[in-house]
N, C-alpha and C positions, 0 to 999 in steps of 0.2 A: 549489779542489780538491774534487771531488765524492767523498763517502765511498763511493759505489758504483763508483768506478773511472774515471770520465770526468773528465779534467782540462781546465780552461779557463785559458789563459794570457793575461794582460793585459800587453802589452809595456811595459817600463820602460826609458827611455832614460837613459844615464849622463851626457849633457850637460845640465846643469841650466838651468832658466829663472831668470833673475835679476830680482828686483823690488827696485830700489835702495832704495826707501823705501816701506814699507807705511803708515807713520804719516800722511803727507799724505792717504792714501785713507781712513784710519780714521774721520775725522769724517763723511765722506759715507756710509760703510757703517753707522755707528751711526745717523745721521739716517734712512737708508732703512729699517733694521730697526725703529726706533721707529715710523716711519710705518706700516709693515706691521702691527705689533701694534695700533696705534690704529685702523687700518682694519678689522681683524678684530673688535676689540672693538665697534666702531660698527655694522658691518653685521649682527652677531648680537645687537645691542642696540637703541639708539635710531634708528639709520640716518639720522643727520643729513646725511651726505654725499650720500645719495640724495634726501632731502627738499629739499636746497638745489640740486639739479640738477647737481652736479659730475660725477657719473657717472649715465648712464641707468639707472633702477631695474631694467629688464628684463635688463640686462647682468649684474647680480648675482643677482637673485631667480629668473631662469629659467636660470641657469647650472647645468650638471650637477654642478659641484663645490661649489655652495652647499648646505649641509646644514641644512634647517629643523629637523631633529631636535635640533640643539644651540642653536637660537635661545633667547635668554634665559639661557643658562648663562654664568656668569663663572668662568673657570678660577681655580684657586688663585693668589693674588697678582696676578691680572689679566694673566698672561703667556700668550700664544697661540703665538707663534713662538719657541720656546726655542732651536732650532738652525736657522740659515739658511745657505744657500750662495748667495752672490751672484756670478753669472758675469760676469766682466769681460773686455773685449777692449781691446787697446792698438793704436792707430793711429799713434802718434808717441811720442817719448821720454817725454813727460809728459801724454799724451792718452789717457785711459781712458773707456770707455763701459760702462754696464751692459747686458748682453745678455739676461739672464734672472734672475728671482728664483726661488729654491727654498726654499719655506717649509713644504712638506708633509713629506717624508722625504728630505732631501738626503743623498746617499751620496758615498762616495769618500774619507772621512777616513782610513780604514785604509790606503789607498794612499799618502796623504800621509806617514803614519808609517812605513810599510814602505819607501817610496822613500828617506826620510832614513836609515833604518838601513842600506840598501844603500850609499848614498853615503858614509856614515861609515866603512864597512868598505873601500870601494874607494879613496876619496880623503880620508883623514883630514887631510892637510895643508891642504886647502881650508878646513877649519873652524878650523885653527890660524892661518891667514894672514888670514882675513876675519872680519868681525864679523857672522856669520850667526846670526840669531835661532833659538833652539831651538823645536822643536815637540813634544818628547816629554812635555810637561806636559798635552797635550790631554786624555787620559783623566781626570786629576785635575780639570781645569777643567770637564769635562762632568759628573763626579760631583758636584762642588760646585754646579753649576747645578741638577742634579736634586734634591739635598738642600734647596736653598734654596727650592724651590717646593712642598715637602711641605705638605699641608693641615693637618697636626696640629702639635703642639708637641713632638714627640719630638726628643731631641738626636741620635738616630741612626736616622732613618727607613729603612724597608726599601725598597730600590730594586731594580728588575729590568729586564732587557731582554727584550721580548716579540718573538719571531721566529715566522714562519709555519712554519719547519722547514728541514731541510737541503736540500730541493729548491729553495729560493729562491735566485736568482742572487746575492744579496748576503749569503748565510748566513755566509760567511767573516767579513765585516765585523761582523755581529751577534755572532758568537762571539768575535772578536778584542776588541771593545770591552767586552763583559761580563767577559772574563778580565782585561783591562787595568785595569778599574775595581774588580775584586774583587766583582762582584755576580752574582746568579743569572741565567743565560740560561734563559728559560722558553718553553714552547710553550703554546698556548691550553688544552690539556687539563690543564696544571699549575695553572691558576687556576680559582677558583670564586667566584661572587658570592653572598653570603648576607646578607640584611637590609641591602642597599645598601653592604656592605663587600666589598672584594676580598681573597681569601685564597689563599695559595700552599700547595699540597699538598707536604709533605715527609715523609721517613720518620719524623720525630719528631712529626708532627702538623701541623695547619694554622698558618700564620704570616700575619698581616695584612700586606698590601702597601700602601705609601703612595704610591709613585711608579713609573710605568711608562713606560719609553722604548720606545714601540711601533714596530715596523718592519712593520706590517700596514696596508694601505690602508683608508681609511674604509669602503668598501663591505663589507669582510669582517670588520670589527672587532667587531661585535656583531649577531648575527642577530635580536635583538629590536628593534633600532633601525634597522638598515640592511637589507642583503640577507638575507631569511629563509632562503635556501638556503646560506648560508655555513657551511662546515665548519671554518673557520679562526678564528672569532671566539670571544669570551667572552660568553655570554649574560648580560645584565644589567649589562654594564660601563658603558654610558652612563647608566643609572639611578644607579649608584654615583658616577659623575662629576658628574651633575647634583646629587646630594645633597651634593657637596663633600667626599667621603670619599677621593678618590684624585686624584692629578695625572697627566695623560697628556701625554707629550711626543712629537711636537708635538701640539697640540690638534686634535681632530676638527673638520673644517670648514676647515682651512687651505688646502686645495687651490685655493680660489677666488683666493688671492693668487698662485698660480703661473700663472694663466690669462694668456695672452699679450695678450688684449684688455684685461684689467685692467692689465697691465704698461704699456700705452700711455698710461694715465692716471696713472702714478706721479708725474710732475712736479706734477700737480694734487693728488694725494693728499698728497704731502709738503707742499705749500703750505698745504693745508686744515688739516692737523693740527699743523704746526710753525710756521706763519706766515712761513716763509722759503722761499727758492728751493732746489731740489735741488742739492746739492754734487757729486753724481755724475750726469752726464747720461745720458738714454736714447739708444738708437739711434733715429733718425727712423723712425716707424712709421705705416703706412697701414692704417686700419681698413676692411677690405673691406665691412663692413656698411653703410658710408656711401657713397652713390651717387657722389659726386665722387671719393672715394678709389678706389673700384672701377674707375671709368673710367680713371683714371691707371694703375692696376696692370695692367689688361688691355692698355693701350697700350704698357707698358714691361716686360712679363713677362721678356724675355730679359736684362734688366739687374738684376732684383730677386731677393731671397730671399723665398719665400712659405712660411708656416708655418701649420699647424693651431693654433688658439688653445689647444687642450688637448693638443697633441702633446708628446712627450718622447722622449729617447733618439735624436734625429736622424731619427726616423721621420716620414712624412707631410709632407716639406718639399721644396721645389724650389729649387735653386741655379741661377738663370737662366743665368749666363754659362757654366756647364759642362753644362747640360742639353741633351738631344737635342730636335729639333723635335717628335718624338712626345710626349715628356714635357711639353713646354711646352703643347702643345695639349690634353693630358689635364688639366692644371691649369687651363687656360682654361675648359674645360667644367665642371670642378668649381667654380670660382669663380663662374661664371654661375648654376649650379644652387643653390649654398649659400654665398653670399658671407659670411654671418655666421660661418662656421666658420674664416675665415682672416684673417691679417694679412700685410702685406708690408713689407719693409725694403730699403734700398739695400744693395748688396754692398760691404762694407767691405774696405779693404786691411789685413787683420789683420797684426799683427807676426809675424815668423818667428824661429826660433832654430835653431842648428846641431843637426842630428839624425842619429844614426847609423842608416843604412839599409843594405840589401844592397850598394848600389854605393859606400858610404862615407859621408862627411859631406855633408849636403844641407840646405838651408833647408826648414822645414816650419812651417805655421801653428799657432798655439797660442791657447788662452784660459786664464784664471786664475780659480779658484774659492776665494776666501777664505771661511773659516767664521766665523760670528758667533754667540755664545752670549748668551742673555738669561735672567737669573734674577731673583729678588726683589731682588737688590742692584744690578742694572743690567746694562749691555751690555758684553761683552768681544769684541774682535776677536782671533782666534787669530793669533799672529805667524808665519804661514806660509800654506800653502794647497795646493791641487791644481792643477798645470798639466796640462792635457790637450792632446795633440798629434795633429794629423791626419797620419797616417803616409803616406797616399797622396799622390803628387806632385800639387800643385795643388789638393788638396781643402781645403775650409773646414769640413768636418764633423769635429769632434774627439771625438765620443761613442765610447765603447768598443764599444758595440753596432754601430757602423758602421766598425769596424776601427781606431779611434783607440788611442793609448797614453797614457802618463803620464810626467812628469818630476818630479824634486825641484824645489822652489821655494825659492830662496835669497832671503830677505828680510834685507837688510842693516840693522843697527841704526843709529839716529842717533848722531852723535858724542857727544851728551850722555847717551845711554842707557848704563847699566851693562851690561857684557857678561854675558849669562846663560849662554852656553856650552851644550854638550850634557850629558846625564847622564854621571856619572863612568864608568859601564860602557861607554857608547857612545863617549865622547870618547877613550878609550884604545884602542878597537878598531881593528884594521887587518887 
């Protein structure tokens, strides 16, 4: 909802996506997020994984999302990826693959919470009859994560949500989460750095800030460290961060872990840092920067999904089976000209769920984004997630920017787990 009068509707479907058991997936999610944190700690520190040749150094050090400005910094409590969204696709009853990692600024959690609120009001009997895990504790879980990584010894550290402002497409989520956690929602002009400490301007004077959940991209976060023309940043913020005086969630520099070429090395990354095999498999991925892979991709373009390594939001991708001949040839030219910018994957037979569309109920493809929080006390998997649905018939693209919608995600508790229920106010609502 735009305060200047323009409304943007995200379709919410009342037929839920059911994930019978999240708990068998939890071990794989925890393992993957721990590996992502270890990878980020390493590449901005000793770079052992590069020295041992597990990943080509140029793939990291020459990547636009690698931030040399934060090299040598160790975030408070050693946590880089505090909030992760791991996109999963299901190709069979118990067959899940990781499609993407989101360790920079994963969004969508407000839709998870709002979808549940809507379903509780529409179909309260579902929550009485089934053991559906509650999700309404997420703001408390996030706030506890923020407090746990405070760099100081305060018993009640000052936490804020930093937004670029109401023109941002995700402003509603920024405002929603700040309100739900009971912390201040601030814009860059509300913060000032003095002597390597961050202060918030208030009508009662300046208040020192300990933890910032930032929803501003690295490029614009601090004009003294990154883009000097940024009007959205807080000058000196990275200096305060380097001095260990403020925690930033997620850590600057995390974007490298979202890169789709880096994603293709996640099995090796997990093995390198954990000593074991990945419990959640990747989708088979062809790195077009490699000549043999490029040759295969060019020969099989109509069968593959091709993505920009730094793409997001469903932009800059080709879905071969549904693409026109013109689109395929355009991508062929782009691949030949700049192969290092692309990866390719087989077109998976994604699971479908009943979806209410104009013509009635129809199957539509979905993916599932569980959220994983990491603080000083360990890793927690949120007992729910965001189900994204491709509303166009036959489409495999679930992103809201490409016309996708969302569903509530029912995670059913194990028989041995104590029922947690929904909050009292929600559980009674109808």
